[in-house]
N, C-alpha and C positions, 0 to 999 in steps of 0.2 A: 443158196442166197437166193431172193425172188426177183420174178420180172419185172415188180411194181415200186420195188423198192434198190433194187442194188442193181442190178443190169443196166440201170439208169441211173448209173453213180461211178466213182475211182475213189482211189485211195487218192492222197495228194501229201505233202510233204508232212511229218511227222504224225503219219495216220489216220491225219481229216480224212472224214468220207464227205467226199463232195458231189452233190447230186446233178445228173445230168440234164440242163433244163433244155435242151437244145431237140425241143418237138417239131412234130410237122403244125406250119403255121398256118396254110390255108385254112381260110376261114368263110365263113355261112353267112353271110351277109344277104340284106333286103335288096340291095342292089345289084347282088352278084357281080362284084365286079372279079374275085376271084378264080369266078366260074361254075359257082354252088350257091346258087341263089336259097334264101330262103321259100321251102315250098312243103306244104300238109304233107305229111305222108311220106315224102320223098326219100327220108333217113329215118337211122335205127342209131340210138343212143345203147354204146355196150359198155355196163358198170360191174362191178363185185361191190356187195354190198358192205365187204370186207375193207375197201379200200378206202382211207381218207379223203384222197382225191377226188374219187370217182362218187363219192357218197356225197360231195358238196353238189356235184350236178342232180344228183336224184332231190337232193331238196329243192335247190331252184326252177328245175322241172315242175316240182308237183306245187312250191308257192306260188308260180304263174299260169296253170293251168294248161302247161302246153302237151299232157299228156295227152289229148284225143288227134295233135296231130307230128309228135313227134313220138313213136315208140320206144323201150325200153329192152333190151335183152340183157340177160345177169348171167355172169359167170358164177362159178361155183368158185368156193372161199377157196381151194389148194388148187396148185399148177402143176405142172412139172417144169424144169428145163428151158421150155421150146415158148411155153404160153400157156395164156388163161384158156381153159378150156368150157365147154357148156355141157358139162355132167349132170346141171341139175335140172336139165330137160330131156323129155323121150328121145330115145336113142342115141343120146349123146352132141346130139345138132340143133344148133336157132333155129326156130321155127321158123322165122323169115328170112336169113341170111342162108337157112340151110348149111351151115358150116360147123366143123367140130370143133376149130381153134380158132380163136379172135389173128394170130396166125395171119390166116389164109386172107383175112381183108387188108393187112397190110401187105403181101404178097402181090395180091391183086393189084396194088396200086405202085408200092418200089417191089420188085423181086428178088433186087439184093436186099432189102433194109435191111442195114446194119444196127441197129441200137434195140433198148430194149420192146418189150412190144404190151406196151401200157396199156390202163385204163384210168379214165375215161376213152374212148375213142367214140367218135361217129363217120359210121358207116352208110355210103349211097349204096342205099338196099338195089336199084335197076344194075349196076355195074358191080356189086361187092364190095367193092374198093374202099378203104378207110379215107377220110375227108381229112378230119383232123382228131391230133389227142393234145391238143394245146388245153390244158384243163385249164391254167388259170385266164385262159381269155374267151373260153367255152362260155361261161358261167356267163360273164359280164354280156356277151354275143347276146342269151338267153334273156336280159334286162333289155338290151338295147336292139338287136338288129330282129328278135322274133315278137314284137310289140303287137304284129297288126294281131298276131294270135294269141296273146293273153286272154287268162278268161276278165271276165268284168269284175272288179273287186281286185284284181291282181297287187299288190304291193308292189312300189317302187323300191328296189335292192341294189340300186345303182344311183341314187339321184343328184341330178348334175351340179344343184347347188353344195353339193356334200361329196364333190367324187373327188378333188385334191386330199381330203382330210382320209378319206376312205383311202385313197390310192398308197395315202404314207403309211397309213396302217395296216393296210394289209401286205406290205414291203416288211415291216420289223415285222410281222406275225410270222411270215414266210423263214426269214433269217433265223430267228430264234426260237420258233414254238413250233410253228408246223415240220419245219424241214430240223429244225432243235433235235426234238425225242429222236430221228432218224439220228443225227451227228453223236447222239450220246449211244445208242443202242451199235452202233457199226462202228465206233471207234476204233482205229487200230492203234493204238496206244494210249498210256493214262495222261500222258499233257493233253491228246485234242481230246479225250473223254471229259477230261475236266474241265477244260474251258469251254467247251460245250456245255456240258451241265451247270457251270458258272451263268451263262449268256442265256440258257432259259432258264432260270428258277428269277435272274434278275428280271427276266421281261415279266415272267408270271406276276413279279411284285409288284411291277409297274404299272401291270393290266388290273391287278387286284387294286392298287390306288385311285384311278383310273374309274372304275365298275363301282367304289363305294359311294358313289355321290349322283350316278346315271344308269338310268336300268339298261342301255345301250352301249356298243363302243363310241359312235357317231351319232349324234342325234337323237331324235326321241322314238324312233322305230328302227325294225333291225334292218339292217343292213348287208351286202355282201361281206364287211366284215365279219360281221359276229356271226354267220355263216361260215365264216373258214377258222375262226375261230373252234365254234361248236364239234366239228370237228375231229380236232384232236383231244379237246379236252372230253370228248364223252368217251374214249377208248384210255383217255389218261390210267385211271386204274385198272383196270382189267387187262392192260399189256402194258404200255410204257411206265408203268413204275415198279416195275418188276422185271421186265424181258428188255428193257432198256434201258435199268440201270438207273431211271429218272428217279430216285429215292429218298429224296430230302423230306418230300411232303405226299402225301396221296392229294389227288385232290379235295376228296372230303376231306380235310386237312386244312384245306386252307379256304375259310367260311365266306369270302366274295364271292370268286371265281365257282364256289360248289351251288350258293344260291344260284348266281347267272347261270350256269350249267344247267340247272334243274328246273330254273322257270323256261329258259329255250326248250328242254326236251319236255316238258308238259304241253307247249305249241305244236297244234298242227302244221307236221310238214320236220317235223326236227325227232321226237323219240319215236313216232311212228313209220319212219325211215332206218331205225338202227335196228341195227340187229345183232344183239354182242355175240349168238353165239356164234356166228359164222365169223364176227373179227375173233373172238382167239383163238377159232381154230385155222386162221389164216397164218396168222404171225408165229403162234407155237411149232405148229404142222411145218407151215414152207421155211422157217428160217432154222436150217436142219445145223448153220455152224455157230448158232448162238444156244438152240435146246435141241442137241444131237437125240435126244430120245422121242422128242415128237409129242411128249405129254401135254396135256393142255388141261392148266389146271379147274378146280371146280366152281374156286370164287373170282370173283368176289361176291357176297349177298347184294342185288339189286332192286331190293327192293325200296332202298331208300334214296332211289331216284324220285320215288312219287310221293315223298315226304313237304310239308309244306316250305315254301322257299321265301316267301316275303317280300319278295323283290317289286311287288304293285305299289308299295310305299314310295316307292322313286318315281310315280308316272309312267309316263311313255305309253304310245300305244303301240302296238307289238305292227300291226299292218297299215300305218297310218290311218289313211281314208279309205283304205282297202277293207276288204274283208278275210278271214281262214279259208281256207281252201274246206271242200266236202271230206269227206270220207278215203282212205285209199278205195280202191276198188280193190276184188278180191284176187285176181293174177297178181298183183303187187304187193301183196297185204303179207308183211314181214310172219315168218310163220310162229303157229304159236308154239310156246314154249320159250325164244328166240329175246325175247322182251319182258320186261316187267308193268307193260299196259295193258295185258292179257287179260287182267282181272278188272 
């Protein structure tokens, strides 16, 4: 089992998988109240394109235009039991932090850190020490605490008038969908699996009903809630449907959610940060208890992600009063062959 998913969790009564949500809760804020003020160039965001929790931070960073002030390091999609590694970089070292393993940044701050070495993580470059891995808070802070560095035309992903509703939606998403697929995949008993499976598809059905008459989850613009749902949906058919036994329906067989996901996928910031090859490699190679052969499936066909979705008919303004981000820069572009957007 891998450090992103299961060393950050455990099995409880009747074989249910329970995610360990005790993250490093230090925050990087405008006033520096936790000792880490927002500063341009001071921190490095470490991610893996494969990880849905890290993928959220990649999307939000891009939509808000934080690239010039917050550099990003990328680990490889496959790691060992100790840590995510920088095997995509020359010499296997992160070019800014100079370390081969994300574990080194955790130990620089907590020498006896006892929990999983997870992505995303933000590292203080000068000290080489991890500041936070609290993925749920990181993206909210990008929207609120880092506002001085937002690009002109950055969307408001966490609008104050809708925060209560957004918070309610993302809480249900986490319980039944974002973590629900893992509760299916890592269930240790038939009853635990079926309970998670039923909760997952009940929630997906409710989301389909909600999205049948509105383009986005909350209000008429893209918000934090849509980003959190997207990173699970985009992995559904390539991974969760088969690998995690979430097989009542494929995403492509759920018309409303499938159209919604394609709408977001073709919106700048979403599809252009999605690496299907790394996603599949990570899950099928790292989860040796579920897939002991390590064979990565060739499918599914990804070209259908670019078929017309028709969601424009529901109205809505993807970026509100803002504008879409520009093209992805060369160092951060998804490699050719890893996305249907190549064509």
